C-alpha positions as CSV (number, residue, x, y, z in Angstrom):
1,X,60.9,125.1,24.4
2,X,61.2,122.6,27.3
3,X,58.4,120.3,28.3
4,X,58.0,122.2,31.5
5,X,57.7,125.5,29.6
6,X,55.1,124.0,27.3
7,X,53.1,122.7,30.3
8,X,53.4,126.1,32.0
9,X,52.0,128.1,29.0
10,X,48.7,126.2,29.3
11,X,48.2,126.8,33.0
12,X,45.5,129.3,34.0
13,X,46.8,132.8,34.1
14,X,45.5,135.5,36.4
15,X,41.8,136.1,35.9
16,X,41.4,132.8,33.9
17,X,39.5,129.7,35.0
18,X,40.6,126.2,34.3
19,X,37.7,124.4,32.6
20,X,39.5,121.2,31.4
21,X,42.4,119.5,32.9
22,X,44.5,116.4,32.3
23,X,42.7,113.2,33.4
24,X,44.8,111.6,36.1
25,X,43.2,108.2,35.7
26,X,44.6,107.7,32.2
27,X,48.4,107.6,32.0
28,X,50.5,109.1,29.1
29,X,51.5,105.8,27.6
30,X,50.8,105.6,23.9
31,X,48.1,103.0,23.1
32,X,48.5,100.2,20.6
33,X,45.1,100.7,18.9
34,X,44.7,101.3,15.2
35,X,43.9,104.8,13.9
36,X,40.2,105.5,14.1
37,X,39.6,102.8,16.7
38,X,37.1,103.8,19.3
39,X,38.8,102.0,22.2
40,X,40.6,105.3,23.0
41,X,37.3,107.1,23.4
42,X,35.8,104.4,25.5
43,X,38.9,104.5,27.8
44,X,38.6,108.2,28.2
45,X,34.9,108.0,29.2
46,X,35.5,105.3,31.8
47,X,38.5,107.1,33.2
48,X,36.7,110.4,33.4
49,X,33.8,108.8,35.2
50,X,36.1,107.1,37.7
51,X,37.9,110.4,38.3
52,X,34.6,112.4,38.8
53,X,33.2,109.8,41.2
54,X,36.4,109.9,43.2
55,X,36.8,106.1,43.2
56,X,40.0,105.5,41.1
57,X,42.1,104.7,44.2
58,X,39.9,101.7,45.0
59,X,39.0,100.6,41.5
60,X,40.2,97.3,40.1
61,X,40.1,96.7,36.3
62,X,39.7,93.2,34.9
63,X,40.9,93.1,31.3
64,X,39.8,90.5,28.8
65,X,41.4,88.9,25.8
66,X,41.0,90.9,22.6
67,X,42.2,94.2,21.1
68,X,42.0,95.8,24.6
69,X,43.8,93.0,26.4
70,X,46.4,95.6,27.6
71,X,43.8,98.0,28.9
72,X,45.4,97.9,32.3
73,X,48.6,99.5,30.8
74,X,46.7,102.7,30.2
75,X,44.7,103.2,33.4
76,X,46.2,104.4,36.7
77,X,44.2,101.9,38.7
78,X,44.9,98.3,39.9
79,X,44.3,95.8,37.2
80,X,44.6,92.2,36.2
81,X,44.1,90.0,33.2
82,X,41.4,87.3,33.0
83,X,41.5,84.1,31.0
84,X,39.7,84.3,27.7
85,X,36.0,84.9,28.3
86,X,36.3,84.7,32.1
87,X,36.4,88.4,33.0
88,X,33.1,88.4,34.8
89,X,34.0,85.3,36.7
90,X,37.3,86.8,37.8
91,X,35.6,90.1,38.6
92,X,33.1,88.2,40.8
93,X,36.0,86.8,42.8
94,X,37.7,90.1,43.2
95,X,34.6,92.0,44.3
96,X,33.6,89.3,46.8
97,X,37.1,89.2,48.2
98,X,37.4,92.9,48.3
99,X,33.8,94.3,48.7
100,X,35.1,97.8,49.3
101,X,36.5,97.9,45.8
102,X,34.9,99.3,42.6
103,X,35.4,96.5,40.0
104,X,34.8,96.6,36.3
105,X,35.4,94.5,33.3
106,X,36.3,95.7,29.8
107,X,35.4,93.2,27.1
108,X,34.8,92.8,23.4
109,X,32.1,91.0,21.6
110,X,34.2,87.9,21.1
111,X,35.3,87.6,24.7
112,X,32.0,88.3,26.3
113,X,29.3,87.2,23.8
114,X,31.1,84.1,22.5
115,X,33.6,82.2,24.7
116,X,32.5,84.1,27.8
117,X,28.7,84.1,27.3
118,X,28.1,81.6,30.2
119,X,30.3,83.4,32.7
120,X,28.9,86.8,31.7
121,X,25.2,85.9,31.9
122,X,25.4,84.0,35.2
123,X,27.4,86.8,36.9
124,X,24.8,89.2,35.7
125,X,21.9,87.0,36.7
126,X,23.4,86.6,40.2
127,X,23.5,90.4,40.5
128,X,27.2,90.6,41.1
129,X,28.1,94.2,42.1
130,X,30.4,94.8,39.2
131,X,30.2,96.9,36.0
132,X,30.9,95.6,32.5
133,X,32.0,97.8,29.6
134,X,31.1,95.8,26.4
135,X,32.6,96.9,23.1
136,X,30.6,95.9,20.1
137,X,32.4,96.4,16.8
138,X,30.8,93.4,15.0
139,X,34.1,91.7,14.3
140,X,37.1,90.0,15.9
141,X,39.7,92.7,15.7
142,X,42.8,91.1,17.3
143,X,42.8,87.8,15.4
144,X,42.3,89.2,11.9
145,X,38.7,90.1,11.2
146,X,36.7,86.9,11.8
147,X,32.9,86.8,12.3
148,X,31.8,87.7,15.8
149,X,28.5,87.0,17.6
150,X,27.5,90.6,16.7
151,X,28.5,90.5,13.0
152,X,25.7,91.9,10.9
153,X,23.8,89.8,8.4
154,X,25.5,90.2,5.0
155,X,28.7,91.5,6.6
156,X,31.8,90.0,5.0
157,X,34.5,88.8,7.3
158,X,37.5,86.4,6.9
159,X,35.2,83.5,8.0
160,X,32.0,84.7,6.2
161,X,33.5,85.7,2.8
162,X,30.0,85.8,1.1
163,X,28.5,87.7,4.1
164,X,26.9,86.4,7.3
165,X,24.0,84.2,6.4
166,X,21.0,83.7,8.8
167,X,20.7,80.0,7.8
168,X,24.3,79.2,8.3
169,X,25.6,81.4,11.1
170,X,22.4,82.8,12.7
171,X,21.8,86.4,13.4
172,X,23.6,89.0,15.5
173,X,23.3,88.7,19.2
174,X,21.9,91.7,21.1
175,X,23.5,91.7,24.5
176,X,21.8,94.8,26.0
177,X,18.4,93.2,25.4
178,X,19.5,89.9,26.8
179,X,21.0,91.5,29.9
180,X,17.8,93.5,30.6
181,X,15.9,90.3,31.1
182,X,18.0,89.1,34.0
183,X,16.8,89.7,37.5
184,X,20.3,90.6,38.8
185,X,20.9,93.4,36.3
186,X,20.3,96.8,37.7
187,X,21.2,98.8,34.6
188,X,21.6,97.8,31.0
189,X,22.0,100.3,28.2
190,X,23.4,100.6,24.6
191,X,25.2,103.7,23.4
192,X,27.4,104.6,20.4
193,X,30.7,106.3,19.9
194,X,30.2,107.6,16.4
195,X,29.3,111.2,17.1
196,X,29.8,113.9,19.7
197,X,26.2,113.7,20.7
198,X,26.3,110.0,21.2
199,X,29.6,110.1,23.0
200,X,28.1,112.5,25.5
201,X,25.2,110.2,26.0
202,X,27.5,107.3,26.4
203,X,29.4,109.0,29.2
204,X,26.2,109.5,31.2
205,X,25.3,105.8,30.7
206,X,28.8,104.7,31.8
207,X,28.4,106.8,34.9
208,X,25.0,105.2,35.7
209,X,26.5,101.7,35.2
210,X,29.0,102.5,37.9
211,X,26.5,104.3,40.1
212,X,24.3,101.2,40.5
213,X,27.4,99.3,41.6
214,X,28.3,102.0,44.2
215,X,24.7,101.8,45.5
216,X,24.9,98.0,45.8
217,X,21.9,97.5,43.4
218,X,23.4,94.8,41.2
219,X,25.1,94.3,37.9
220,X,25.8,97.3,35.6
221,X,26.1,96.8,31.9
222,X,26.9,99.3,29.1
223,X,27.2,98.3,25.5
224,X,29.2,100.7,23.2
225,X,28.8,100.5,19.5
226,X,32.3,101.1,18.1
227,X,34.2,101.2,14.9
228,X,37.0,98.9,13.6
229,X,38.3,100.7,10.4
230,X,41.1,98.2,10.0
231,X,38.9,95.1,9.8
232,X,36.0,96.9,8.1
233,X,38.5,98.0,5.4
234,X,37.4,101.6,5.5
235,X,38.6,104.9,6.8
236,X,37.5,106.3,10.2
237,X,34.9,108.7,8.7
238,X,33.3,105.9,6.7
239,X,33.4,103.7,9.8
240,X,31.4,106.3,11.8
241,X,28.9,106.4,9.0
242,X,28.6,102.6,9.0
243,X,27.8,102.7,12.7
244,X,25.0,105.3,12.2
245,X,23.5,103.7,9.0
246,X,24.1,100.0,9.5
247,X,24.7,99.2,13.1
248,X,22.3,101.4,15.0
249,X,19.2,100.1,13.1
250,X,20.2,96.6,14.2
251,X,21.3,97.6,17.7
252,X,18.9,100.3,18.8
253,X,20.4,102.8,21.3
254,X,18.8,103.4,24.7
255,X,18.4,102.3,28.3
256,X,16.9,98.8,28.3
257,X,16.7,98.5,32.1
258,X,17.2,100.9,35.0
259,X,16.0,99.8,38.4
260,X,16.3,103.3,39.8
261,X,13.5,104.5,37.5
262,X,9.9,103.4,38.4
263,X,8.5,100.9,36.0
264,X,5.8,102.3,33.7
265,X,2.3,100.9,34.1
266,X,2.0,97.5,32.6
267,X,5.7,96.6,32.6
268,X,7.4,93.9,34.6
269,X,10.4,93.9,36.9
270,X,12.4,92.8,33.9
271,X,11.6,96.0,32.0
272,X,11.7,98.5,34.8
273,X,13.1,101.7,33.4
274,X,12.4,100.9,29.8
275,X,10.2,104.0,29.7
276,X,13.4,106.0,29.8
277,X,14.7,104.6,26.6
278,X,15.7,107.3,24.1
């Protein structure tokens, strides 16, 4: 059977309705990610949101250094590579030079929360009209499993062989909470990719992070808890279980700031929308 015949057999027949179609924002190139990695799910959510919003033709992706450094190879949108940690700085320049564009960065916990912390926080504090997708898998994936800013206490990595120690390495950094305190941030949320329910919630949050950019309200931030079976030394099922049992208690899910939701009585501008946390 030819490829054309295979495609044809899945087209709606008379009396049938198409309920799910190929996402045109993602191309058919095979990704380089390890089996069980959640980058593929994150890519799908972002691409679906861009397609549903109808903005893919004016979207510019700024890829960061890390496992997802070749993100631009998989999206049918304009894209460029930023120096390590400077994705938000590059995105700032792109958005200011081309204000009609929809600009987003796709960054890991090393790129954004370590070498890129200064650029990320100041872009957010200025209220740059960009969206950041932040992947938190508690480890440096591309370089061999070293400790990341988000590594859990007690977690063993190639640079914390006895487990991360609060006295030596400090505790894990919680980016969603930090972002929510900045005046320029319009939306900050944390979701997880470990289950169908959480993936559905994540897509809604990703869309909201782009919505605030389209409305010109400020910086949109979404943190996605993700698995790294390779550097966690476990299979994908065990990795999902680890997210649910070890990561979520340390990184609680929810909306930490949403300026489109009226602040509850007694809150400040920094916590507007916190009443909507799940």
